[in-house]
N, C-alpha and C positions, 0 to 999 in steps of 0.2 A: 120646196123643193125636193123631195125623194131621195136621199143620200144614194140609194141603188141606181140609180139614172149616173153615177160615177163611177159606176163598174163598168170592168172589161175584162175577156180572158186573153192571160199572156202567158206565150209558150215557156217553161223554166230556163231552157236554152238562151232565151232573152234578157236575161238579167246579166248584168256587165259585174262580173268578180275583180278585174281589172283594168285599170285604167286603158286609154289611147297612147303610145307615144311614137313622137311628140304630141302633146296635148290636144294641140290646135289641128290635126290629123283627124277628129271624132269629126261624124257625119251630123251635117247641119241643114234641118228643115227649114225652108222657108215659105212661110203662110201669112196670105196677103189676105185679110178677114173682109176688104172692102170686095177684092176681084174676085176672093172666094176660087183663090188658086193654092196651088202647092207644089213647090221644086225643092231638086236634091241639090245640093253642096256638101264642100267640107266645112269645116270652120274658120281655115284661113282665109276662106269667103268672104265671111263676114266683114272685111276693106274695105268692101266694092260697093258695100248693100249700107256702108256710113258715109256722111255728107259731114260738109261744114257748119251746117242744120241742125245738126245732131248733138245731144247728150249723154253722153254714157254714163250710167252710175252704177257703181260699186261694190259691194258691200266689202270694207277692210277689217271682219271680225278674225279671229285667230282660231281657231279648233286647240285644244287642250287634253291631254289624256284623263279624261274626265270619269273613265271607268277602273275602280279597282274593288282589289279582293281584299275579303279580312275575315275575323273570326267572332264569333259573338265570345261571350264569356264561360258558355259552357265547351267552347271550340269546334263548334258547329260554322262553317263555311255559311260566309254572306259575301254575295255581287251587289256593288253600290255602283251606282250613275247618278253622278249630280247634275242636275239638271240649271239649279243661277243658284247665286248666293243672294241671300237676303240680310247683309250684315257684316261683320268683322268674322263672326264666329261662326254661322249659320248658315244651311244651304239647303236649298228642296233638294229631294232626292228619290230616287227609285232602288228601291232594296231588292232584293231575290233571294231568299226568300221574305216574305213579308215580316216588319217586328213590328213588336211590342213597344207602346209611350213606357221610356226608362229603361229600355233596352241600351247594355254600350256596347259599342262593337268597337275591336282593338287592330288597328292598320298598323302597319309597320313601323316605327318611329314616332306615331301618334293615336289619338285616340275619340272616338265621336258618342254621345248621346243620344236617341230616340226620343225629345220633347213633343212633339205634336205626330197627330198624322191624316190624314185625310185621301180615301179612299186608299190609290196606290201611292199619292206622293207621301214622304217622310220627311218632316222637316229634323235639320242633325244640327246638334250643337257639338260643334267640335273645340280640341282644348289648344289649337294654334290658329292663328288667325289667317285671312283669307290669302296673303300676297305669300305665306309660308308656307299653307296647304298646297296651292298651285304650284309651286317650285321643290315640293316633297314628290310630285305627283308627276312630275318632270322624270325625277328617277323611279318611282315602282307604281305609276299609273299604265293604262291603256290605254292607244286610238279607242275613241266609240264608235268604232263600225257599225251601221244597221245591221242587224241578224240577218237580212235575206244577202249578204255578199260573204259569200265563200273566199277568204281570200289568205293565202300561205304564206304571204312575203313577212321576211324580219319585222318586229315593233320599229325601228329606227326608220327601213322604208316607209311604212306604212305612215309615221309622221309627215313624211316629206309629202310623198302621193294626196294624202286628205287633210289635202290645204292649199287654200290658191295660193298664184307664185305673190300676191300683194299684201298677204294676212297680215297686219301687223298689232290690232288690238285684241289681248288675251282674253276670250268669255264665253266660247262658243262651243257645245257639247255637240253638236253638230257640223256638218260644213255647208254656207252658199255653195251647194255645188255647181250651179250653174257657170260662175265664175272658174270652175277645174280650166274650161277649154282654152284659156289665155294664157297666153307665154310669156313674159317679159319684151321679147323681138317683136313680137304681132302687137303688143298695148303703143310700144313704140310707133309701129307702123299706122297705126291708127290717128294715133296723136301726130303724127310728120304729118296726116293727113289734113288736121287741120280740123279733127274733133274733138269739143268739149268734157275732159275724161273729169268726174266727181268723183268723192269718197262718204260712203255713210257707214255707222257703224249698226249692226242688228245682231245679240248676242242669239245665236240662234239656241233654241230650247224645243219643251213641250211643245209651243205656241204652233210651231213649224211641222213636228214629225206627228204628234200623235195624232192616232185614229180617229176617225167619226164613228160614236157606238151607236147615236141616234137615229132613227129610222127617218128624220129630214132636219134638212142644215139647220132651220131655224131653231132648234132646238140640242144645236152642238155651242158650248161654251169652250171659247179659246183660252186655252194659258196666257199669261203676260211675257213678253219679250223685252229687255231691254235696249234701247235702241238713243245713238247719241248723233247729231247735227250743230258739227261748229258753226258761230253765226255766218262766218263766210260765205264757207258754203250755201248754206239757205238762204241769203241774197246774193250770188250768183243761179242759184238754180231758179228762184221767182225773177232773176231778171231775162235768163234764157227764157223759163215762160213765155213772161209778157212780150218779148222780143218775138215768139213766134216759130220760137227752137223746136226740136221732137227729140220729148223726153224718152230716151231709151232704157230699160231699166235693167239689172243684170238680175233674173233671178226675184222669185217670192217677199225675198224680205227686202231686197231694194223696194219694192211696188209697196209693200207694204208700209213700210217706214215713209216713204213719199206720199200713198194717198191717205195715211193715221194724220200727217204733217197737214194734207190741204185738206181735211175733216176737220181743222180747227181742233187736234191732240197736240196741248202745251205743255206735255211733261213728255218722262221722258223712259216711258214702258208702252205700250202697246198691244191690245187684245184684237183689233182690225179682223175680222175674218170676211171674206171676198168671194164672192159666191152670186150668180145671176138672179136677179138683175139686176145687179150693180154698173153703177155709171158711172167710170172712171173719172178725178177731178184731176188729175198731174199725169200721170203712165200715159203716153201713145203708142209708145212699142215696148215688148217682153224679149230679153233671151231665155231659155229655162231648160232645164231638161224634160224628159219624157217620167211623168209619175205615179206613183203606188195608184189602185183603186179607190175609191170609197175615201179618198185624203182630201185635203183640205187643199191641199196645191191643185189637184183636178178640179176643186170647187173654182179657184181663182179663174185659174187657165179657161175654165168654159166660160166666166166673166167675162174674160179679156177677147179671146175668138171667137167668141159663138158655138153653141153647145153643137151643135150640126156637123160644123166645119173642123171641131177638134177629133169630133167622132172619127171623122173620114181621116183625118191627120194620124192621131192612132194606127188604124186601120193600115195605112198603106206603109206606118212605119214597121210595122208587124211585118206586113207583106216583105218588104224589103229591107228585114232584117235588122234592123237600125238596134242598136243598144239600149236596156233601159234601165233607169234611177240613175243612183248618185255617181258611180264610174260611168253610163251610158254617155249617148249622143243627145244632142240638141235642136232646139226649134229656136225660133225667131217669129214672134207673131208682129204683123204690123199691117198696115194701111190705113 
């Protein structure tokens, strides 16, 4: 499949720079892939479209301030975006500007050295362990907002806004944004209705947000991301599927975890890339935001909803001035 099929034009003013408040007052587009219908609601209406036969699966990863500013030994400035931990002292990272192997990077209170470099990724070895580094970044790091968001809120406010209300397990350098629309009160209503709610963890990194640079999707290589599902949760999910319940994944990250496991992955790492004509093995419906053109997220949505219907939905979203991307509105694909 050609990557250009994932392209579309978005008026810049539709990029959401701030989240809606309250969170559940964002717009919700309902897409039924069987009936080929599109309806417009608000996210708090999601309660009316979930039943006791549904299982809602959310990603409870927690974003940490993964962007940091440092200096080279020469005094030049360096911007670092950590991608993922690969041991107690080592991290994959994006560095701007790019650095040579053996370059030393001096942070406020700690330092690192570049021990490998492949294309845009640098492998950094720090002089403090992972937990200590994450704790230091809570004081000196910056919320890793995507570059298309122009937001002037103070760092303390951004850390709360660029996070789901149920975030628990620290490890993401980007948020699972489909979960932004849920408030604690809305989740309580969903639970009170008898909907089964389950939590998995995928630490979001380049596998989710890296752009597709190849001309065809088949040539794109996904970066791997860490995920975790405990045995009890997995047992309940499998039982629900066997019992004929509808599995509703919140976001591409939850979807990729469930489909990865259903495809036989027995590790804690996934680089599954879902694009047409992929046949879903576990997920029946998905709640997701409106994504960037030529992204792996668009490819996944095309696979679940169908290319023609999703293209139509995006045109309607633009016509109805939906808000796009991380802080934007959402859709639910079902049917």
